[in-house]
C-alpha positions as CSV (number, residue, x, y, z in Angstrom):
1,M,0.0,0.0,0.0
2,S,1.4,3.4,-1.0
3,N,1.8,6.2,1.6
4,G,-1.1,8.1,0.0
5,S,-3.3,5.1,0.0
6,S,-2.5,4.2,3.6
7,V,-3.3,7.7,4.9
8,L,-6.5,7.8,2.8
9,A,-7.6,4.4,4.1
10,G,-9.6,6.3,6.7
11,L,-11.7,8.3,4.2
12,D,-14.5,5.8,4.1
13,A,-15.1,6.2,7.8
14,I,-15.3,10.0,7.8
15,R,-17.0,10.5,4.4
16,P,-20.6,10.7,5.8
17,G,-19.6,13.4,8.3
18,L,-17.7,15.4,5.6
19,E,-20.7,15.3,3.3
20,S,-22.9,16.5,6.1
21,L,-20.5,19.3,6.8
22,Y,-20.3,20.3,3.2
23,R,-24.1,20.6,2.9
24,D,-24.2,22.6,6.2
25,L,-21.5,25.1,5.0
26,H,-23.2,25.4,1.6
27,A,-26.5,26.3,3.4
28,H,-24.8,28.9,5.6
29,P,-22.5,31.0,3.3
30,E,-20.7,34.0,4.7
31,L,-19.2,36.9,2.8
32,G,-15.5,37.9,3.0
33,H,-14.3,39.0,6.4
34,R,-17.6,37.8,7.9
35,E,-16.8,34.1,8.0
36,T,-17.3,33.9,11.8
37,R,-19.5,30.7,11.8
38,T,-17.3,28.9,9.3
39,S,-14.0,29.8,11.0
40,A,-15.4,28.8,14.4
41,E,-16.3,25.4,13.0
42,V,-12.9,25.0,11.4
43,A,-11.1,25.9,14.6
44,R,-13.2,23.5,16.6
45,R,-12.6,20.6,14.3
46,L,-8.8,21.2,14.0
47,K,-8.5,21.3,17.8
48,E,-10.4,18.0,18.0
49,C,-7.7,16.5,15.7
50,G,-4.8,17.7,17.9
51,Y,-3.7,20.7,15.8
52,E,-2.2,23.8,17.3
53,V,-4.8,26.3,16.3
54,H,-4.3,30.0,15.5
55,D,-7.6,31.7,15.0
56,K,-8.8,35.2,14.1
57,V,-5.7,35.7,11.9
58,G,-6.5,38.7,9.7
59,G,-9.9,38.8,11.2
60,T,-11.5,35.4,10.5
61,G,-8.6,33.4,9.2
62,V,-7.7,30.1,10.9
63,V,-4.4,28.1,10.8
64,G,-3.8,24.6,12.2
65,V,-0.3,23.3,12.7
66,L,0.5,19.6,13.1
67,A,4.1,18.6,13.8
68,G,4.9,15.1,12.7
69,G,8.6,14.7,13.3
70,N,11.7,16.0,11.4
71,G,11.1,16.9,7.8
72,P,9.7,19.6,5.5
73,T,6.8,21.9,6.4
74,V,4.0,21.9,3.9
75,L,1.1,24.5,4.0
76,V,-2.2,23.8,2.2
77,R,-4.7,26.6,1.9
78,A,-8.4,26.7,1.5
79,D,-10.5,29.9,1.1
80,M,-13.7,30.2,3.0
81,D,-15.9,33.1,1.7
82,A,-19.0,33.2,-0.4
83,L,-20.4,35.6,-2.9
84,P,-23.2,38.2,-3.0
85,V,-25.2,36.0,-5.4
86,E,-28.8,34.8,-5.1
87,E,-28.8,31.0,-5.3
88,K,-30.9,29.3,-8.1
89,T,-29.7,25.7,-7.8
90,G,-32.9,24.3,-6.3
91,L,-30.8,22.1,-4.0
92,P,-32.4,20.9,-0.7
93,Y,-29.4,22.4,1.1
94,A,-29.4,25.7,-0.9
95,S,-28.3,28.9,0.9
96,A,-30.5,29.9,3.8
97,T,-29.1,33.5,3.5
98,P,-30.8,35.7,1.0
99,K,-28.5,37.0,-1.8
100,V,-25.5,35.2,-0.5
101,M,-24.2,31.9,-2.0
102,H,-21.2,29.7,-2.2
103,A,-21.1,30.2,-5.9
104,C,-17.4,29.6,-6.2
105,G,-17.0,26.3,-4.4
106,H,-15.1,27.6,-1.3
107,D,-17.4,25.4,0.9
108,M,-16.0,22.4,-1.0
109,H,-12.4,23.7,-0.4
110,V,-13.0,24.0,3.3
111,T,-14.5,20.6,3.7
112,A,-11.8,18.9,1.6
113,L,-9.0,20.5,3.6
114,L,-10.7,19.6,6.9
115,G,-11.0,16.0,5.7
116,A,-7.3,16.0,4.7
117,A,-6.3,17.5,8.0
118,R,-8.1,14.8,9.9
119,L,-6.6,12.0,7.9
120,M,-3.1,13.4,8.2
121,A,-3.6,13.7,12.0
122,A,-4.8,10.1,12.2
123,A,-1.8,8.7,10.3
124,K,1.1,10.7,11.7
125,E,3.3,7.7,11.7
126,R,3.1,7.5,7.9
127,W,4.9,10.8,7.3
128,N,7.5,13.2,8.7
129,G,7.5,16.9,8.8
130,T,4.9,19.6,9.7
131,F,1.5,19.9,8.1
132,V,-0.1,23.3,8.1
133,A,-3.8,23.7,7.2
134,L,-4.6,27.4,6.4
135,F,-8.2,28.6,6.0
136,Q,-8.2,32.0,4.4
137,P,-11.0,34.6,4.5
138,A,-12.0,37.1,1.8
139,E,-10.5,35.6,-1.3
140,E,-13.2,37.1,-3.4
141,P,-12.5,40.8,-2.6
142,G,-8.8,40.0,-3.0
143,D,-7.6,41.2,0.4
144,G,-7.9,38.1,2.7
145,A,-4.3,36.8,2.1
146,D,-2.9,40.3,2.8
147,A,-5.0,40.6,5.9
148,M,-3.5,37.4,7.3
149,V,0.0,38.4,6.4
150,G,-0.5,41.8,7.8
151,D,-1.7,40.2,11.1
152,G,1.6,38.5,11.6
153,L,1.0,35.2,9.8
154,T,4.7,34.7,9.0
155,E,5.6,35.1,12.7
156,R,2.8,32.9,14.1
157,I,3.5,29.7,12.3
158,P,6.5,27.7,11.1
159,K,7.9,28.8,7.7
160,P,6.7,26.3,5.1
161,D,9.0,24.8,2.5
162,V,6.2,24.8,0.0
163,C,2.6,26.1,-0.2
164,L,-0.2,24.3,-2.0
165,A,-3.8,25.2,-3.0
166,Q,-6.6,23.8,-5.1
167,H,-9.8,25.0,-6.6
168,V,-13.0,23.2,-7.8
169,L,-13.8,24.2,-11.4
170,P,-16.4,23.2,-14.0
171,Y,-14.6,20.0,-15.2
172,P,-15.8,16.4,-14.7
173,A,-15.9,15.4,-11.1
174,G,-13.2,12.9,-10.2
175,T,-10.5,14.6,-12.3
176,V,-7.5,16.5,-11.0
177,L,-5.7,19.0,-13.3
178,T,-2.3,20.6,-13.0
179,R,-0.3,23.1,-15.0
180,P,3.3,24.3,-14.9
181,G,4.0,28.1,-15.1
182,A,1.1,30.6,-15.4
183,V,-2.2,29.2,-14.2
184,L,-4.3,32.3,-13.2
185,S,-4.1,35.8,-14.5
186,A,-3.3,39.0,-12.8
187,A,-6.3,41.3,-12.5
188,D,-6.3,45.0,-12.4
189,N,-9.2,47.4,-12.2
190,Y,-9.1,51.0,-13.4
191,R,-11.5,53.8,-12.9
192,V,-11.1,56.6,-15.5
193,T,-12.9,59.8,-14.9
194,V,-13.0,62.3,-17.8
195,H,-14.0,65.9,-17.4
196,G,-16.1,68.0,-19.7
197,R,-18.0,71.3,-19.5
198,S,-21.7,71.2,-18.8
199,A,-24.2,72.6,-21.3
200,H,-27.8,72.3,-22.4
201,G,-28.4,69.4,-24.8
202,S,-29.8,71.8,-27.4
203,A,-26.5,73.8,-27.5
204,P,-23.7,71.2,-27.3
205,H,-21.2,73.6,-29.0
206,L,-21.2,75.5,-25.7
207,G,-19.8,72.6,-23.7
208,V,-17.4,69.7,-23.9
209,D,-19.3,66.4,-24.0
210,P,-17.6,63.9,-21.6
211,V,-20.0,61.2,-22.7
212,V,-18.8,61.3,-26.3
213,L,-15.2,61.6,-25.0
214,A,-15.7,58.5,-22.8
215,S,-17.2,56.6,-25.8
216,M,-14.2,57.4,-27.9
217,I,-11.9,56.0,-25.2
218,V,-14.0,52.8,-25.0
219,V,-13.7,52.3,-28.7
220,R,-10.0,53.0,-28.8
221,L,-9.3,50.7,-25.9
222,Q,-10.5,47.8,-28.0
223,S,-7.3,48.1,-30.1
224,V,-4.9,47.6,-27.2
225,V,-5.1,43.8,-27.1
226,S,-5.9,43.3,-30.8
227,R,-3.2,45.7,-32.1
228,E,-0.6,46.3,-29.4
229,I,-0.2,42.9,-27.7
230,G,1.4,40.0,-29.7
231,P,-1.1,37.4,-30.9
232,L,0.6,34.6,-28.9
233,T,0.4,36.7,-25.6
234,P,-2.9,36.3,-23.7
235,A,-4.6,39.4,-22.4
236,V,-8.1,40.6,-21.8
237,L,-9.3,44.2,-21.5
238,T,-13.0,44.7,-20.6
239,V,-14.9,47.9,-20.1
240,G,-17.5,46.8,-17.6
241,S,-19.1,50.1,-16.8
242,I,-19.6,53.5,-18.4
243,H,-21.6,56.2,-16.8
244,G,-22.2,59.9,-17.4
245,G,-25.1,62.3,-16.8
246,S,-28.5,61.9,-15.3
247,N,-31.0,63.2,-17.9
248,P,-31.3,63.3,-21.7
249,N,-31.1,67.0,-22.4
250,N,-28.1,68.0,-20.4
251,I,-24.4,67.6,-21.1
252,P,-22.8,66.5,-17.8
253,E,-19.6,67.7,-16.2
254,S,-17.9,64.3,-16.2
255,A,-18.2,60.7,-17.2
256,E,-16.7,57.5,-15.6
257,I,-15.4,54.3,-17.2
258,Q,-14.4,51.2,-15.3
259,I,-12.0,48.8,-16.9
260,N,-10.9,45.3,-16.0
261,V,-7.6,43.9,-17.3
262,R,-6.3,40.3,-17.2
263,T,-2.6,39.5,-18.0
264,Y,-0.1,36.8,-17.2
265,D,3.3,38.6,-17.0
266,D,4.7,41.9,-15.7
267,A,5.7,43.2,-19.1
268,T,2.2,42.8,-20.6
269,R,0.6,44.1,-17.4
270,A,2.7,47.3,-17.6
271,H,2.0,47.7,-21.3
272,V,-1.7,47.6,-20.9
273,K,-1.6,50.0,-18.0
274,D,0.5,52.5,-20.0
275,A,-1.9,52.1,-23.0
276,I,-4.9,53.0,-20.8
277,E,-3.2,56.1,-19.5
278,R,-2.0,57.1,-22.9
279,I,-5.3,56.7,-24.7
280,A,-7.4,58.4,-22.0
281,T,-5.0,61.3,-21.9
282,A,-4.8,61.7,-25.6
283,E,-8.6,61.5,-26.2
284,C,-9.1,64.2,-23.5
285,A,-6.6,66.4,-25.4
286,A,-8.3,65.6,-28.7
287,S,-11.7,66.6,-27.2
288,N,-10.3,69.8,-25.7
289,A,-11.3,68.7,-22.3
290,P,-10.7,71.3,-19.6
291,Q,-8.3,69.0,-17.6
292,P,-6.6,65.6,-18.0
293,P,-8.4,62.4,-16.9
294,D,-8.3,61.1,-13.3
295,I,-7.1,57.4,-13.4
296,D,-7.5,55.3,-10.3
297,H,-6.0,51.8,-10.1
298,F,-7.9,49.6,-7.6
299,G,-8.7,46.1,-6.7
300,S,-5.8,44.2,-8.1
301,F,-4.9,40.5,-7.9
302,P,-1.5,39.0,-8.5
303,P,-0.9,36.4,-11.2
304,T,-0.7,32.8,-10.1
305,V,2.4,31.2,-11.6
306,N,3.3,27.7,-10.5
307,D,6.9,27.0,-9.5
308,S,8.4,24.1,-11.5
309,G,9.8,22.0,-8.6
310,P,6.6,21.4,-6.5
311,T,4.4,21.4,-9.7
312,E,6.4,18.5,-11.2
313,K,6.4,16.6,-7.8
314,V,2.7,17.0,-7.3
315,A,1.8,16.2,-10.9
316,A,3.8,13.0,-10.7
317,A,2.1,12.1,-7.5
318,F,-1.3,12.7,-9.0
319,A,-0.5,10.6,-12.1
320,G,0.5,7.8,-9.8
321,F,-2.6,8.0,-7.6
322,F,-5.4,9.1,-10.0
323,G,-4.1,7.5,-13.2
324,D,-6.0,8.7,-16.2
325,R,-8.1,11.0,-14.1
326,A,-5.1,13.2,-13.7
327,G,-4.7,15.7,-16.6
328,S,-3.5,19.1,-17.8
329,L,-5.3,22.3,-16.8
330,D,-6.1,24.9,-19.3
331,L,-4.8,28.5,-18.8
332,Q,-7.4,30.3,-16.7
333,T,-8.4,33.9,-17.0
334,A,-9.8,34.0,-13.5
335,S,-7.7,35.5,-10.7
336,E,-7.1,35.1,-6.9
337,D,-4.8,36.1,-4.1
338,F,-3.3,32.8,-2.9
339,S,0.1,33.6,-4.2
340,R,0.5,36.4,-1.7
341,I,0.9,33.8,1.1
342,P,3.9,32.0,-0.4
343,K,5.4,35.3,-1.5
344,A,5.2,36.6,2.1
345,F,7.2,33.5,3.2
346,G,9.5,33.6,0.2
347,V,8.8,30.0,-0.8
348,P,7.6,28.1,-3.9
349,Y,4.0,27.0,-4.5
350,T,1.8,25.1,-6.8
351,Y,-2.0,25.4,-7.5
352,W,-4.2,22.9,-9.2
353,A,-7.9,22.3,-10.0
354,F,-10.3,19.4,-9.4
355,G,-13.6,18.9,-11.3
356,G,-17.0,19.3,-9.7
357,I,-19.5,18.6,-12.6
358,D,-21.4,15.3,-12.9
359,P,-19.3,13.3,-15.4
360,G,-22.3,12.2,-17.4
361,A,-23.8,15.7,-17.7
362,Y,-20.4,17.0,-18.7
363,A,-19.8,14.3,-21.3
364,E,-23.3,14.9,-22.8
365,A,-22.7,18.7,-23.0
366,A,-19.2,18.1,-24.6
367,K,-20.8,15.7,-27.2
368,K,-23.3,18.4,-28.2
369,G,-20.7,21.2,-28.0
370,T,-22.7,23.0,-25.3
371,V,-20.4,23.0,-22.3
372,A,-20.2,26.8,-22.3
373,T,-24.0,27.1,-22.1
374,D,-25.1,24.0,-20.3
375,I,-22.5,23.7,-17.6
376,P,-22.7,26.4,-14.9
377,S,-19.3,28.0,-14.2
378,N,-18.0,29.4,-11.0
379,H,-19.8,32.6,-9.8
380,S,-23.0,31.4,-11.5
381,S,-26.2,31.4,-9.5
382,R,-26.5,27.7,-10.7
383,F,-23.0,26.6,-9.8
384,A,-23.1,23.6,-7.5
385,P,-20.5,20.9,-7.5
386,V,-21.9,17.4,-7.2
387,V,-21.0,16.2,-3.7
388,Q,-19.4,13.0,-4.9
389,P,-17.0,12.2,-6.3
390,T,-16.0,15.9,-6.0
391,L,-15.5,15.8,-2.2
392,D,-13.5,12.6,-2.2
393,T,-11.3,13.9,-5.0
394,G,-10.6,17.1,-3.1
395,V,-9.6,15.3,0.0
396,Q,-7.5,12.8,-1.9
397,A,-5.7,15.5,-3.9
398,A,-4.8,17.5,-0.8
399,V,-3.4,14.5,1.0
400,V,-1.5,13.1,-2.0
401,A,0.0,16.5,-2.8
402,A,1.0,17.1,0.8
403,L,2.6,13.7,1.1
404,A,4.5,14.2,-2.1
405,C,6.2,17.2,-0.4
406,L,6.7,15.7,3.1
407,A,9.2,13.1,4.1
408,A,8.1,9.5,4.1
C-alpha cells in the first residue's frame, strides 16, 4: 500500500460526516471578512484532531499546525468566503441566507481540507515533517491573504518549505488537473474619470461632452489587445461600466469608465496600464477637455504562476494515484490572491484544479458542444458541484500533494 493510500484508508469512515459538513457550509454561506460561523467550526474541528490552532488571523482566518517529526513543512490553503449571489440551484441544502451563496465552491475547499487535515492527523506515523492547514478569509474581494500576512502570519506559524492550494472548477468530477507556469491571470481594475464642460443638450457647442469623450476612449481601448499585444500573448481588457449624466437634455460635467484587465506577465501588465493612460489622456486632449483624466488603479490581484519543482512533484504524485483521471489544466483567465501567502514567506508554490461537474452531464454537453451554455461555471447562481466524487477527490488531492512534499 502506498503512503497516500494508507493515509487515505480512513476516508470511508469520515465520508458521511464530511458530506454533512459540506451541505451545512453550503447552506450557511458568509461573505468575505464575515466568516465567523465557518471559522469557528474550522477551529473546533482542528482542535479536536490535535492541531495547534491560531484563529482570528487577519480577522477570521484560521491556521492549524500539526508537527509530525523531522522533515519539511507543507502548507495547504483553503479559502472560505461566499459571494453576494442569489442561489438558483434548487438544492435541498441551498443557501439559507438571501442573496449570499457559495457560488465559487469555497465550501468544498474548506470541507476537503478539513478532511485531509483529519486524515493526516490520524496517520502521523506515515509521514515526517509539519502539516499546516490554512483557512483564508476574503479571497473574493482579494484582500484576505494580505489581511492574514498583515496580522503576523509569518511570525505565528513555522515557515513552510512549500505552499499548496486547489480550486474546484467546472470540469468532470473525479478529475485532477495541474499546469506548470502561469495558471491564473493577474487582474487590475481602473476607474477613468474624464472631465467636460456642462451645457444644455440643445447647445452642445457651448460645452465639452464627456459622454462622447468616454465613448471614444472605450472604442480606442478595443485596439490595445488586438493591435498592441502580440497574438501569442494572452490578455483581456474589458470595459465593464460607463456612466455619465442623469437626464437626456443635459451635457454633464464628467463621465466615468471602469476597466478590468487580465494579464499573465509583468511586461504585458505594464504595457496595458500604460496604454490605458496614454489613450485616455490623448482622447481628452483631442476633445479639448478642460483637464486631464483622473485614473484610479484599484482592486488588483497578483498572477498565479506555479513553480516548477513542486508542480512536477505534485503532478507526478497525481498521475501515480489518480491514473488517467489526472490531466492538464487549461490556462485560466480567473484571478485570486493565494500567491501572496507563499510570497510573504519567500517559498515556492503550486496550485491545481479538481472537477465538480457530474461526469455524465459534462460528457453529454461536450458531445453536443454546449459545455459553455449547459455547464454552470464558478460565480453562476446555478454553480453547485456534485457532492461525490468531488469531495473525495478534493480530500485525496490535498493528501496526495502534501505527502509528495513531506518526508516518508
